[in-house]
C-alpha positions, 0 to 999 in steps of 0.5 A, spaced: 862 439 658 860 443 652 856 444 646 857 444 639 852 447 635 852 447 627 849 453 624 848 452 616 844 459 616 851 462 617 855 457 615 858 457 622 859 453 628 859 455 635 863 452 640 861 453 648 865 450 653 866 451 660 874 453 660 873 457 653 866 460 653 862 461 647 866 462 640 863 462 633 868 458 628 867 456 621 873 451 619 870 450 612 870 458 610 878 459 612 883 454 615 886 457 621 891 453 624 898 452 619 900 446 615 907 444 616 908 451 620 905 455 613 899 458 613 894 454 609 888 459 610 887 458 602 884 452 602 877 455 605 871 457 600 872 464 603 879 464 600 877 461 594 871 465 593 875 471 593 881 469 589 876 466 584 872 473 584 879 477 583 882 472 577 875 473 573 875 480 574 881 481 571 880 476 566 874 480 563 877 486 564 883 483 559 877 480 555 869 482 556 867 477 551 867 472 556 862 474 561 857 469 558 862 463 560 862 466 567 854 466 567 854 458 566 860 458 573 859 463 578 854 466 582 853 472 577 847 477 578 844 475 572 844 467 574 841 469 581 835 473 580 831 467 579 833 464 586 833 471 589 826 473 586 824 466 589 827 467 596 823 474 596 816 472 595 817 466 599 819 471 605 813 476 603 808 470 603 810 468 610 810 476 613 804 478 609 800 471 609 799 471 602 800 468 595 806 472 591 806 471 584 812 470 580 
């Protein structure tokens, strides 16, 4: 007997079994089981996100003019501002029960 829940808000999965109790796992963030006896965690989006950030930071250090390229392909501050404003307006609208202008 047990239960599995998918929690999209936290991008994780919870597993509850009589034998092991409650566990929070996210198999997409990091691969926790080895492949051919070796670490395979680099296949998850958590590892890839961090690796991409470090590689991009090093590339920008060497060539700052490439910033516009990264604004088209990565979630930089510049290209996430609109989404953040929309989400904040939605939260405030629900909390304050009124229309929030953008």
